[in-house]
N, C-alpha and C positions, 0 to 999 in steps of 0.2 A: 275719198271718191266712192264711197259705198252706196250713196243714194242718187248718183247722177249729179249733174251740175245745175240744171235749170231749177230743180226743186230747192236748192240751197240759196238762202238769202244772205245778204251782207250781215244782217243781224245774227243769223245762225253761225256764220263764219267767225264773227267777232266773239260771240259767246263761246264757241268751241275753242278759240285761241285764248280766252280769258282777257280779251281786250275790249275797250269801248269801241263803238262804231266810229267815233270821231278819230281815234288813234288809227284805226284801220284805213280810214280815208286819207290820212296823212301820207301813207305809203302807196296807195292805189287810188287812181282817180274815179274808178267805178269797177263794177264786177267784171266787165270785159277785160279791163287792164289787169285785174287780179288773176283771172283765168289764164290770160296770155303769159304773164310772168311766172306763174306757178308751172304751167306746161313747159315753158322755155327752160326753167330750172330743172324740172323732172327729166326732160330729154337730154340735157347736158349731163346730168348724173347717170342716166342710162347709158349714154355714149361712153362715159368713163368706165362704167362697169363692164360693158361689152369689150371695150379696148383692153381692159385688164385681163379678161379671159383669153383674148387672142395673144397677149404677151406671154402667157404661160407655156407656150410652145407645145401644146397638145397636138396630137395628130388630128386630122379633120373630123373624124367621128367623135373623138373625145371632146373636141371643141364644140361640135354641134350639140352633144349631150349637155355640156356645161351651159351653153347658151339657152337650150331648151329649159333646163332647170331654173335658170335665172328668170327667163320670161314667164314661166309658170308661176314663180313666186310673185312676180310683178302683177300679173293679171288676176290672180285669185281673189283679190279684194276690189277689183274694178267693176262698177255697175255697168251692165251692157249698154245702158242708154248714154254713156259718156260720149261715144262716137257720134251718135245722133245729135246730142246736145251741142257738141263742138261744131259739127257741120252746119247745123241750122241756126244757132244763136250766137256763135263766136267765130265768125269766118276768118279773122286774123289768126286766132289760135289754131284753127283747123288747118290753115295754110302752112304754118310752121310744122305741124304734125305730118302733113302730106309731104313736105320737103324732106323731113327727117326720114320717112320711109323710102321715098324715091331716090334719095341720095345716100345717106349713111347706111341704112339697113340694106338697101340694094347692094352697096359695095361690100358690106360684111358677108352677105350670103354668097355673092359671086366669088369673093376671095376664098371662102370656105370650100366652095365647089371646085375651084381651080386647084386648091391645095389637095383636096381629096382625090382628084383625077391624077395629079402628079404622084401622090403616094400610092396610087392604084387601089385605094379603098372605095372610090366611086367609079362608076362605069366611065370608060374612056370616050364614049360616043356622045356625051352630054354637051349641050351648048349652055355654058354657065350663065350667060346673060339672060337667055330665055327661061331657063329653069329658075333663076333668082326671081324674075318677075312673076312667074307662075306661083312660086312659093309665097311671095308677098301678097298676091291676090287671094290665096287660100287663107292666109292668116287674117286678112281683112274680112273674109267671109265669116269667120268665127264671131265677129261682132254684129253681124246682121241678124236681127231678131226675126226677120221674115224667114230666114233659112234655118236658124237655130233658136227657136223660141225658148226663153228662159224657163218657162213652165215645163219644158220637155227635156232640156239638155243642160248639164252643168258645164260651165265655161272651161274649167280645167280638163274635163273629160274630152271635150271637143278639141281643145288644143293638143292634148296627148295623141288623139287619133290622127289629127292633121300631121303632127310630127312623125308618127309611125309611118304613115302613108308616104311622107316625103323621104325619110331616110331609107325605107325599103325600096323606093323607086329609084334612088340614086346610087345605092351601095352596089359595089361589085361583089363577086363571089367571095373574094378575099375580105372585103369589108363586112359582109354578112357574117362570115365565120368569126371575125374579130369581135363584132358586136355581140353575138350570141355568147361567146366565151366570156367576155368582160362584163356584160350587163344583164345576163340571164337572171341573176338573183338580186336585183336591185329594185328599189321602189319606183324607179323611173321606167314605167311600163311602155317602152317603145319597141320592144322586140316582137 
């Protein structure tokens, strides 16, 4: 996904996979079908990865840091035009991506917020549902080239800044002290 979706042809994909185009078309009826199935598989794998992080029984801040690290690894090689290409040219694939964000990602962020409030690591006066939706919209803005042109901003830098903004906005005094103590000398620059 380093060059966007629209620019890649079925010939390019077959060549990169070391397959003939005929073999590729045995598995996928067209490029839209391939994009849909690849995205569907990717989202399922991402869901497993995020669920496995949540099963580690971290506190809310450590969980947020682990998820941030995972997402940072995922997005570093994604071309910014992917969102635009999906939305404009592959509406069925775009819809499963939207559903993934509005359902699974929303529930993960909301659960993390509720956990952090309960652990007193996040401010007690937060409305978890509202903050989760705000956070998802901020993450979506990272992919908007009108807001963050690729010529001016590195994707990973913007993601880290959004996450710093988020965690500092939700952390309680206890949470901030914990974060500074634990993450001060790490390469995850969110403090």
